[in-house]
C-alpha positions as CSV (number, residue, x, y, z in Angstrom):
1,M,-26.2,216.2,126.1
2,P,-22.7,214.8,126.3
3,G,-21.3,211.9,124.2
4,S,-18.7,209.4,125.1
5,E,-16.7,206.8,123.5
6,T,-18.2,203.2,123.4
7,G,-15.5,201.1,121.9
8,T,-14.8,202.9,118.6
9,E,-18.2,204.6,118.3
10,L,-19.2,207.8,119.7
11,V,-22.7,207.9,121.3
12,F,-24.8,211.0,122.1
13,V,-27.8,211.2,124.4
14,R,-30.6,213.7,123.7
15,K,-34.3,214.3,124.4
16,A,-36.3,211.9,122.4
17,T,-39.0,213.3,120.0
18,V,-42.1,211.8,118.3
19,G,-39.9,211.2,115.3
20,D,-38.0,208.7,117.4
21,V,-41.1,206.4,118.1
22,A,-40.2,204.0,115.3
23,D,-36.6,203.5,116.6
24,V,-37.8,203.2,120.2
25,I,-40.4,200.4,119.2
26,Q,-37.7,198.7,117.2
27,L,-35.3,198.6,120.2
28,E,-38.0,197.7,122.7
29,R,-39.3,194.7,120.6
30,A,-35.8,193.3,120.3
31,C,-35.4,193.2,124.1
32,L,-37.7,190.5,125.6
33,T,-37.3,191.9,129.1
34,A,-38.2,195.5,128.2
35,A,-41.6,196.9,129.2
36,H,-43.7,196.5,126.0
37,W,-46.0,199.4,125.0
38,T,-48.1,200.1,122.0
39,E,-47.2,202.6,119.3
40,Q,-49.9,204.9,120.7
41,Q,-48.6,204.8,124.2
42,Y,-45.1,205.9,122.9
43,R,-46.7,208.8,120.8
44,D,-48.6,209.8,124.0
45,L,-45.3,210.4,125.7
46,F,-45.0,213.6,123.6
47,A,-48.5,214.9,124.3
48,D,-49.1,217.5,126.8
49,R,-50.4,215.4,129.6
50,V,-49.8,215.0,133.4
51,P,-48.0,213.0,134.7
52,T,-45.2,214.2,132.5
53,R,-42.4,211.9,131.2
54,V,-38.7,212.2,130.4
55,A,-37.8,210.4,127.2
56,L,-34.1,210.1,126.2
57,I,-32.6,208.4,123.2
58,A,-28.9,207.5,122.6
59,Q,-27.5,207.6,119.1
60,Q,-24.4,206.4,117.5
61,G,-22.8,209.8,116.3
62,D,-21.8,208.9,112.8
63,T,-24.9,207.1,111.6
64,E,-27.5,208.4,114.1
65,E,-28.4,204.8,114.7
66,A,-30.4,204.4,117.8
67,A,-28.3,202.7,120.6
68,G,-30.8,202.9,123.4
69,F,-33.6,204.8,125.0
70,L,-34.9,205.6,128.6
71,I,-38.4,206.7,129.8
72,A,-39.3,207.9,133.2
73,R,-42.5,209.2,134.7
74,H,-42.4,212.4,136.7
75,V,-45.0,212.8,139.4
76,P,-43.5,215.8,141.3
77,P,-41.3,215.7,143.3
78,E,-40.6,212.0,142.3
79,Y,-39.5,210.1,139.2
80,E,-40.1,206.4,138.3
81,L,-37.9,204.7,135.7
82,E,-40.4,202.9,133.4
83,N,-38.1,201.6,130.7
84,I,-34.5,201.5,129.7
85,V,-33.2,199.5,126.7
86,V,-29.8,199.3,125.0
87,A,-29.4,197.7,121.7
88,E,-27.6,194.4,121.9
89,K,-24.6,195.6,119.9
90,F,-24.1,198.6,122.2
91,R,-24.5,196.8,125.6
92,R,-21.5,196.8,128.0
93,N,-20.1,200.0,126.4
94,G,-21.5,202.6,128.8
95,V,-24.7,203.5,126.9
96,G,-27.0,202.5,129.7
97,T,-24.8,204.5,132.2
98,Q,-24.9,207.6,129.8
99,L,-28.7,207.3,129.6
100,M,-29.0,207.0,133.4
101,Q,-26.6,209.9,134.1
102,A,-28.4,212.1,131.6
103,F,-31.7,211.2,133.2
104,L,-30.5,211.8,136.8
105,A,-29.1,215.2,135.8
106,E,-32.5,216.1,134.2
107,A,-34.4,214.9,137.3
108,K,-32.1,217.1,139.6
109,R,-32.3,220.0,137.3
110,L,-36.1,219.9,137.6
111,S,-35.8,219.7,141.4
112,G,-36.8,216.0,141.7
113,D,-36.5,214.6,145.1
114,C,-36.2,210.8,144.4
115,V,-36.0,208.2,141.7
116,Y,-37.7,204.8,142.0
117,L,-37.4,201.7,139.8
118,E,-37.9,198.0,139.8
119,V,-35.9,195.4,137.9
120,R,-36.0,191.7,137.4
121,E,-34.1,189.8,140.1
122,S,-32.1,188.0,137.5
123,N,-31.0,191.1,135.6
124,G,-27.5,191.4,137.1
125,A,-26.2,193.9,134.5
126,A,-29.0,196.4,135.3
127,R,-28.8,195.9,139.1
128,G,-25.0,196.4,138.9
129,L,-25.5,199.7,136.9
130,Y,-28.1,201.0,139.3
131,E,-26.0,200.2,142.3
132,S,-22.9,201.8,140.7
133,L,-25.1,205.0,140.3
134,G,-26.0,205.1,144.0
135,F,-29.3,203.4,144.0
136,R,-30.2,201.4,147.2
137,Q,-32.2,198.3,147.3
138,T,-35.4,199.1,149.2
139,G,-37.7,196.1,148.7
140,R,-39.0,193.3,146.6
141,R,-42.3,192.4,144.7
142,K,-42.9,188.7,144.8
143,S,-43.6,187.1,141.5
144,Y,-44.0,190.5,139.8
145,Y,-42.8,189.6,136.4
146,S,-44.2,186.9,134.1
147,N,-42.6,184.9,131.2
148,P,-40.7,183.8,133.2
149,L,-42.2,184.3,136.6
150,E,-39.7,186.3,138.6
151,D,-39.5,188.8,141.5
152,A,-38.9,192.4,141.0
153,V,-36.2,194.1,143.1
154,L,-37.1,197.7,144.1
155,Y,-34.4,200.4,144.1
156,S,-34.5,204.1,145.0
157,K,-32.0,207.1,144.8
158,D,-32.3,210.3,146.9
159,L,-31.5,213.2,144.6
160,R,-31.2,215.5,147.5
161,E,-28.2,213.6,149.1
162,G,-25.2,215.8,149.5
163,L,-27.3,219.0,149.3
164,D,-27.2,221.4,152.1
165,S,-30.5,221.2,154.2
166,A,-30.2,224.8,155.4
């Protein structure tokens, strides 16, 4: 998958493997607002099960340091973004955009119709990213998040937009 410059560092996005679980856990634990899963839940991402999941990892090219990851659930023909985390030192450098673009391209390639997600109301950076990628706000879940208690803002993106319907 393509790389792009993030400051002075080159970051590449690729499909994650079971060998990336330790890096994913380390990134997730460092981000208080991330969805927190057990190690077994991450390992299960790579087992043959339905629903299937898309798992991507972004790495700094020279050192292969994990810069971020994305996990989405696929229940055909829809996708749900379950978790996206970018390491603090890589934030505001396009890593989240790269992860989302790679995910959207994969979802379209696999004939996905729509992507859904929810995000903390206070997470302005993430909301701005989703809106810049064409996601539309579709609703709200009152008091959905805890620690702190906060609403979730719901977004969706129709992957079929711009395609001929003939």
